[in-house]
C-alpha positions in Angstrom: 0.0 0.0 -0.1 1.6 3.4 -0.9 2.2 5.8 1.8 -0.5 8.2 0.5 -3.2 5.5 0.7 -2.0 4.4 4.2 -2.3 8.0 5.4 -5.8 8.3 4.0 -7.0 5.0 5.7 -5.3 6.3 8.9 -7.7 9.4 8.9 -11.1 7.8 8.2 -13.7 8.6 10.8 -14.2 6.3 13.7 -16.4 6.4 17.0 -14.6 8.0 20.0 -13.4 5.4 22.5 -16.1 4.3 25.0 -19.0 5.9 23.3 -20.4 2.9 21.3 -24.1 2.9 21.7 -26.2 0.0 23.6 -25.6 -1.8 26.7 -22.4 -3.7 27.3 -22.4 -7.3 28.7 -20.3 -9.5 30.9 -18.9 -12.3 28.8 -17.2 -14.3 31.7 -15.5 -14.1 35.0 -12.3 -15.9 35.6 -10.4 -16.3 38.9 -7.1 -14.7 39.1 -5.7 -16.1 42.3 -7.5 -16.3 45.6 -8.3 -12.5 45.8 -8.9 -11.3 42.4 -11.1 -11.9 39.1 -10.7 -11.0 35.7 -14.0 -9.8 34.1 -14.3 -10.2 30.4 -16.6 -7.7 28.5 -17.9 -7.6 25.0 -16.5 -4.0 24.1 -14.0 -1.3 25.2 -17.1 0.9 26.0 -18.3 -1.8 28.5 -14.8 -2.0 30.0 -14.6 1.7 30.7 -18.2 1.9 31.9 -17.5 -0.9 34.5 -14.2 0.6 35.5 -15.8 4.0 36.0 -18.6 2.6 38.3 -16.3 0.6 40.3 -14.0 3.6 40.9 -17.0 5.9 41.7 -18.5 3.9 44.3 -15.7 1.4 45.6 -17.0 -1.4 47.8 -15.4 -2.2 51.3 -12.3 -4.2 50.7 -11.8 -3.2 47.1 -8.2 -2.8 46.2 -7.5 -2.3 42.5 -9.6 -1.8 39.2 -7.4 -2.3 36.2 -9.3 -1.7 32.9 -7.6 -3.1 29.7 -8.7 -3.9 26.0 -11.4 -6.4 26.8 -11.2 -7.1 30.4 -11.3 -5.4 34.0 -9.3 -7.0 36.8 -10.8 -6.4 40.2 -8.7 -7.3 43.2 -9.8 -7.2 46.9 -8.2 -7.6 50.4 -10.2 -10.8 51.1 -12.1 -13.7 49.3 -15.2 -12.2 51.2 -14.7 -8.7 49.8 -14.1 -10.1 46.2 -17.3 -12.0 46.4 -19.4 -8.9 47.3 -17.7 -7.2 44.2 -18.5 -10.0 41.8 -22.1 -9.9 42.9 -22.0 -6.0 42.3 -20.4 -6.6 38.8 -23.2 -8.9 37.7 -25.8 -6.3 38.6 -24.5 -3.2 36.9 -25.8 -1.5 33.8 -22.9 -1.4 31.5 -24.2 1.4 29.1 -21.7 3.8 27.6 -22.4 6.8 30.1 -20.3 10.0 30.0 -16.5 9.8 29.6 -14.0 12.5 30.6 -13.5 15.0 28.0 -9.9 14.7 27.1 -7.2 17.1 25.7 -5.3 16.8 22.4 -1.6 16.0 23.2 1.0 16.4 20.4 4.0 14.2 20.8 7.0 14.9 18.5 8.6 11.7 17.3 11.8 10.6 15.6 10.8 7.5 13.6 13.9 5.4 13.8 12.9 2.5 15.9 14.7 -0.8 15.8 11.6 -2.7 14.6 10.5 -0.2 12.0 11.6 -2.6 9.2 10.0 -5.4 10.8 6.5 -3.6 11.2 6.7 -2.7 7.5 7.2 -6.3 6.6 4.3 -7.4 8.7 1.9 -4.8 7.7 3.0 -4.8 3.9 3.9 -1.2 4.0 7.0 0.8 3.3 8.9 2.5 6.2 7.4 5.8 5.1 3.9 4.1 4.9 4.2 3.1 8.6 5.3 6.6 9.6 2.3 7.9 7.6 -0.3 5.5 9.1 1.1 6.2 12.6 1.2 9.9 12.6 -1.8 10.5 10.2 -4.4 9.5 12.8 -5.6 10.7 16.1 -5.2 8.1 18.7 -7.3 7.7 22.0 -5.8 7.1 25.4 -8.0 4.3 26.4 -6.6 3.0 29.8 -3.2 3.0 31.6 -1.2 0.0 32.6 2.3 -1.8 32.5 4.1 1.0 34.2 3.5 4.6 35.5 2.7 6.8 32.5 2.2 4.1 30.1 -1.0 4.7 28.2 -2.7 2.3 25.7 -3.7 4.3 22.7 -6.4 2.9 20.5 -6.0 3.4 16.9 -8.2 2.8 13.8 -6.6 -0.6 12.8 -4.5 0.5 10.1 -1.4 -0.7 11.8 -2.0 -4.3 13.6 1.3 -6.1 14.5 2.0 -8.7 17.1 4.5 -8.4 20.0 7.9 -9.8 19.6 8.2 -13.5 20.3 10.7 -12.8 22.9 10.5 -9.5 24.9 13.6 -7.2 25.2 15.2 -7.0 28.7 15.6 -3.3 28.3 13.5 -0.9 26.1 14.8 2.8 26.2 12.7 5.5 27.8 10.8 7.5 25.3 10.4 4.6 22.9 7.4 4.8 20.7 5.9 1.3 20.1 3.2 -0.8 18.6 1.4 -4.0 19.6 -1.9 -5.3 18.3 -3.8 -2.3 17.2 -2.5 -0.2 20.2 0.4 2.4 20.2 2.3 3.6 23.5 5.3 5.5 24.6 7.6 3.7 27.2 7.9 6.2 30.0 11.1 4.8 31.4 13.7 2.1 30.6 12.0 -1.3 31.3 11.5 -4.7 29.8 9.1 -4.9 27.0 7.8 -7.0 24.0 6.4 -4.2 21.7 7.5 -3.4 18.3 9.7 0.0 18.4 9.1 2.4 15.6 10.5 5.6 17.0 11.4 7.7 20.0 10.5 11.0 21.9 11.8 13.1 24.5 8.2 13.7 25.9 8.2 13.1 29.6 5.4 10.7 30.1 5.4 10.4 34.0 6.7 13.1 36.3 5.8 13.2 40.1 6.5 16.9 40.1 3.5 17.6 38.1 0.0 18.0 39.6 -1.1 15.1 37.2 2.0 12.8 36.9 0.9 11.1 33.9 1.1 13.1 30.6 -1.8 11.0 29.1 -4.9 10.2 31.0 -7.9 8.1 29.7 -9.9 10.1 27.5 -7.2 12.2 26.1 -6.4 12.3 22.3 -2.9 11.9 20.9 -1.2 13.0 17.7 2.3 12.1 16.8 4.2 14.5 14.8 7.1 13.4 12.8 10.4 15.3 13.3 14.1 14.9 12.0 16.2 16.1 14.8 16.1 15.3 18.6 12.3 15.3 19.5 11.1 18.0 21.9 7.7 17.9 23.9 4.8 20.0 22.9 3.8 20.4 26.6 0.3 21.0 27.7 -0.3 22.8 30.8 2.5 23.6 33.1 5.9 21.9 32.0 7.6 19.4 34.4 10.4 21.0 36.4 13.8 20.4 34.6 16.1 17.9 36.2 13.2 16.7 38.5 14.1 13.4 40.5 11.8 10.9 39.2 10.3 8.6 41.7 10.8 10.9 44.9 8.7 13.4 46.5 9.5 15.3 49.6 8.1 14.1 52.8 7.1 16.7 55.2 7.5 14.0 58.2 11.1 13.2 57.2 13.5 14.7 59.8 16.2 15.4 57.0 17.8 18.1 59.2 18.6 15.5 62.0 21.7 13.6 62.5 21.6 10.2 60.6 20.7 7.2 62.6 22.5 4.6 60.5 25.3 5.0 57.9 25.4 2.4 55.1 29.1 0.9 55.1 28.3 -1.6 52.3 24.8 -2.3 50.7 25.7 -5.9 49.6 24.3 -7.2 46.3 21.3 -4.9 46.6 19.5 -3.2 49.4 16.3 -1.1 49.2 13.8 0.6 51.5 10.6 -1.3 51.6 7.3 -1.0 53.5 3.9 -2.6 52.6 3.8 -0.7 49.3 1.2 1.5 47.7 -1.8 -0.6 46.4 -4.8 0.9 44.8 -2.9 2.7 41.9 -2.9 -0.1 39.4 -5.1 1.7 37.0 -2.3 4.5 36.7 0.3 1.7 35.9 1.8 1.9 39.5 2.2 -1.3 41.1 2.0 -2.0 44.8 5.6 -2.9 45.3 6.6 -3.3 49.0 8.3 -6.1 50.7 8.7 -9.4 48.8 8.2 -11.3 52.1 5.5 -9.1 53.9 5.3 -11.4 56.9 9.1 -11.0 57.5 8.7 -7.0 57.2 5.8 -7.1 59.7 7.6 -9.4 62.1 10.7 -7.1 62.0 8.6 -4.1 62.8 6.7 -5.7 65.6 10.0 -6.9 67.3 11.5 -3.4 66.9 8.4 -1.9 68.2 7.1 -0.2 65.0 3.9 -0.1 63.3 3.6 -3.2 61.0 3.9 -1.1 57.8 6.9 1.0 58.8 9.8 1.3 56.4 12.7 -1.2 56.8 15.7 -2.4 54.6 15.4 -5.3 52.4 18.8 -6.8 51.8 19.5 -9.5 49.1 21.8 -12.5 49.8 23.2 -10.8 53.0 26.3 -8.7 52.6 24.7 -5.5 54.2 26.9 -3.7 56.7 25.5 -0.7 58.6 27.2 1.7 61.2 25.1 3.2 64.2 25.6 6.9 64.5 23.9 6.8 67.7 22.3 4.1 69.9 19.5 2.1 68.2 17.3 -0.9 68.6 17.1 -3.2 65.6 15.6 -6.5 64.5 16.5 -8.8 61.5 14.1 -11.4 60.0 13.8 -13.2 56.8 16.6 -15.1 55.3 18.6 -17.4 57.8 21.8 -15.0 57.9 24.4 -15.0 60.7 24.7 -11.5 62.2 27.8 -9.9 63.6 28.3 -6.7 65.4 31.8 -5.1 65.5 32.6 -2.7 68.2 33.3 0.9 67.6 36.8 1.9 66.6 38.8 2.6 69.8 36.1 1.0 72.0 36.9 -1.4 75.0 36.6 -5.0 73.4 35.4 -6.2 76.8 32.7 -3.5 76.9 29.3 -3.1 75.2 25.8 -3.7 75.8 24.4 -6.9 77.5 21.5 -7.6 75.1 21.8 -11.4 75.2 24.0 -11.7 72.3 26.9 -13.9 72.2 30.4 -12.6 72.3 33.2 -13.5 70.0 36.7 -12.6 69.3 37.9 -9.0 69.7 34.7 -8.1 71.5 32.4 -8.9 68.4 28.7 -9.9 69.2 26.4 -12.4 67.3 22.9 -11.1 68.1 20.0 -13.5 67.3 17.5 -13.3 64.4 13.9 -12.6 65.1 14.7 -10.8 68.3 15.4 -7.2 69.2 19.0 -6.1 70.0 20.9 -2.9 70.6 23.5 -1.3 68.0 25.4 1.2 70.0 26.9 4.3 68.5 29.8 3.5 66.4 29.1 -0.3 66.2 28.7 -2.0 62.8 26.2 -4.7 62.1 27.0 -7.1 59.1 24.7 -9.6 57.6 26.4 -12.7 56.4 25.6 -15.3 53.7 22.3 -16.9 54.1 22.0 -20.5 54.9 18.5 -20.5 53.6 16.3 -17.9 52.0 17.2 -14.9 50.0 15.9 -11.6 51.5 16.4 -10.1 54.9 14.6 -7.3 56.7 16.2 -4.9 59.0 14.0 -2.8 61.2 15.0 0.0 63.3 13.1 1.4 66.3 11.1 4.3 64.9 11.4 3.2 61.2 13.2 4.7 58.3 12.5 8.3 57.3 12.9 7.7 53.6 11.0 10.3 51.3 7.5 9.2 50.6 6.2 8.8 46.9 2.5 8.2 46.3 1.9 7.4 50.0 4.7 4.9 50.3 8.4 4.7 51.0 9.0 1.6 49.0 11.3 1.2 46.2 9.6 0.0 43.0 12.6 -1.1 40.8 10.4 -1.6 37.7 8.5 1.8 37.9 11.3 3.8 39.2 9.3 5.3 42.0 10.7 5.6 45.6 14.3 5.8 47.0 17.1 4.7 44.9 18.7 1.4 46.1 21.2 2.2 49.0 24.9 2.9 48.4 27.9 2.9 50.4 28.2 6.1 52.5 24.3 6.7 52.5 23.1 8.3 55.8 19.8 7.0 56.9 17.5 9.1 59.1 15.2 7.5 61.6 11.5 8.8 62.3 10.9 9.8 65.9 9.5 7.1 68.1 5.8 7.7 68.8 2.5 6.1 69.6 2.0 3.2 72.0 4.3 0.7 70.3 7.0 -1.0 72.5 9.9 -3.2 71.8 8.5 -6.7 71.0 9.6 -10.0 72.2 11.7 -12.6 70.0 9.4 -14.5 67.8 9.6 -17.9 66.0 9.6 -17.4 62.4 7.8 -19.8 60.0 10.2 -22.5 58.1 12.1 -21.0 55.0 11.6 -23.0 51.7 14.3 -25.6 51.5 14.7 -28.6 49.1 12.0 -28.6 46.6 9.6 -25.6 47.5 5.8 -26.3 46.9 3.7 -23.3 45.9 -0.1 -23.7 45.7 -1.7 -22.0 42.7 -5.2 -21.3 41.4 -5.2 -22.4 37.7 -6.1 -19.7 35.3 -7.3 -17.3 34.3 -5.9 -18.2 30.8 -5.2 -21.9 31.3 -7.3 -22.6 28.2 -4.4 -21.1 26.1 -2.4 -24.3 26.8 -2.4 -27.8 25.9 -3.5 -30.5 28.3 0.1 -31.8 28.3 1.3 -28.3 29.2 -0.9 -28.1 32.2 0.2 -31.6 33.3 3.9 -30.6 32.8 3.2 -27.3 34.8 1.8 -29.2 37.8 4.0 -32.2 37.9 7.4 -30.8 36.7 10.3 -29.5 39.0 11.3 -26.0 38.0 14.5 -24.2 38.8 14.8 -20.6 39.6 17.3 -18.8 37.1 19.9 -16.1 37.7 17.8 -13.6 35.7 15.3 -13.5 38.5 14.6 -10.2 40.5 12.0 -8.3 42.4 9.9 -8.2 39.2 9.6 -12.0 38.9 11.2 -15.3 39.1 12.2 -16.7 35.8 11.8 -20.4 35.8 13.5 -23.1 33.8 11.9 -26.4 33.0 9.8 -28.2 30.2 8.3 -26.0 27.6 4.8 -25.3 28.1 3.0 -25.6 24.6 0.1 -23.4 23.7 -3.0 -24.6 22.1 -3.7 -21.1 20.6 -1.8 -19.0 18.1 -1.9 -15.3 18.0 -1.6 -12.7 20.8 -3.6 -12.1 24.0 -4.9 -8.6 24.4 -3.1 -6.9 27.5 -5.0 -7.4 30.6 -4.4 -6.8 34.3 -2.1 -9.0 36.3 -1.8 -9.7 40.2 1.1 -10.4 42.4 1.8 -14.2 42.1 0.6 -14.4 38.4 2.6 -16.9 36.4 2.8 -15.6 33.0 4.1 -17.8 30.1 5.8 -15.9 27.0 6.1 -17.8 23.6 9.4 -19.4 24.7 7.3 -21.6 27.0 9.3 -20.7 30.2 7.2 -19.3 33.1 7.7 -16.1 34.9 6.3 -15.8 38.6 5.5 -12.1 39.2 6.8 -10.7 42.4 6.4 -7.3 44.1 7.5 -5.0 41.4 5.7 -6.8 38.6 4.0 -4.9 35.6 0.3 -4.3 36.3 -0.8 -5.4 32.8 0.7 -8.0 30.6 0.1 -9.4 27.1 1.2 -13.1 27.6 -1.3 -15.6 29.2 -1.2 -16.5 32.8 -1.5 -20.2 33.4 -1.9 -19.9 37.1 -1.7 -17.5 40.1 0.1 -18.4 43.5 -2.2 -18.1 46.5 -1.8 -15.4 48.7 -0.6 -17.5 51.7 2.4 -18.8 49.7 3.6 -15.4 48.1 6.1 -14.7 51.0 7.7 -18.0 50.4 8.1 -17.1 46.7 9.9 -14.1 47.6 12.5 -16.1 49.6 13.6 -18.4 46.6 17.1 -17.8 45.5 18.7 -18.6 42.2 19.0 -22.4 41.8 16.0 -23.0 44.0 13.8 -25.9 42.9 9.9 -25.3 42.8 6.8 -27.4 42.3 3.4 -26.1 41.7 0.3 -27.7 43.4 -3.4 -27.0 42.7 -4.9 -25.2 45.7 -7.4 -26.9 47.8 -10.9 -25.5 48.0 -10.2 -24.0 51.5 -7.2 -21.9 49.8 -9.4 -20.5 47.0 -12.6 -19.8 48.6 -13.2 -16.8 46.4 -13.5 -18.7 43.2 -16.0 -21.4 42.2 -18.6 -20.9 44.9 -19.2 -17.4 43.6 -19.8 -18.3 40.1 -16.5 -17.1 39.0 -15.8 -19.5 36.2 -13.9 -19.9 33.0 -15.7 -18.5 30.0 
């Protein structure tokens, strides 16, 4: 098709997103783990109508509502809350209603993407024809997802291309991309499987703006080709130049105070974590937070903090911190040896009597899962774990890291929250307040050793796989690979074969989702997972086993077992079934 014909096709009239006439319908409701359900609908208009109504009048216990191309993912804080939400979904009128009147946003784009030639081959157009079809139409921002500031832009269908068979591990920020009939701009460097056709310098997400997302549902977007480095045609107030993405100033943080702890060595990776920022998935913002939530809560109880106070999450030990003044600490999670070295110049026979064993040269070995003192000048070192992967270090009062969107947690995928710690970082401690007191030692639950067994609710997209694949999934022994991180555990084992060809429209995913890309090797989503995905989810780990998943190191062996009825009470009794 010549470029002129492609441009003409791209500018044909089409209805505005979400304004299709008539009443929408629920096609099916599929379980997505023990506390979420995937609602399938017959049109994008029905999707936007359902999401709008659930957001306008949320029920008790409702966590996240994530609209996508043909689905809405609803998650809750308990199976009982999910049951009430599902009953309401079945009763709603899904007529079009009124949508937000959006703005026209012009995004200047350099069309030199790595996949431009492949898109031309797939569509039968020339490179110029692809550019004309992409820039010659007005796109509608239908919904968000995947990452903060990532908006799915609905087009007229002139460009319809599959995702890459193997996603890239890193897509540059500002990449303009296609997948299916949608276009999008990657707001920051992240993994991704969309076809890259260009780049822009438009800042898609900036916490310094009143509305951090440049594109919001209902907005219209036009891409303007440019030859030189792209510059943003900014609407409203421009973002502050040089703004530190991912952090906002916290009025409660005593930044002017002396530091409580100083990082001597962060080990392999050490981040600040709390219980995360749930409820923002529709903006593309995942909950993040501690990968082992129970260990974080336990550390805070022992240290005398509220359960969601910010603590340090250390990977494979190796963390060393020095006390700038006397502190009370607790360490939980991975089974690591702890060692306290005295302050330089201190009497090796001195030190506090907190029940810890004494070692050579005045060193002490405090216990795990119990409170202990770290006196001014002393250093605490976490050794190599004998079991588990992640350790949690809580300090009395909690760490005063800056808050971003209501949480102090670091989201490594979205780039929100404090940066991972570095040697020399000074860590401020919040004042001790409230009625919390230092807790007693606790007996931790066992860590996964040998072959870990994780219970799953099968689905929501198990029908994309052959019977043999489902048997292999539940019977095989999987190995956690070195490529695993806080986003997810990459697993190695038998190739899971699909029974369906083609692409799955992007839809919401939850913590514990086990997504299977075309290479057939599963990925188990952890705390920093994308909020939407385009590969089918074969099963979801039940909430009770998620903390164990967060403690699996590279090389660990895993088996999946179908959950018993008691572990998934939110599903079949409520009529949540496969369509």
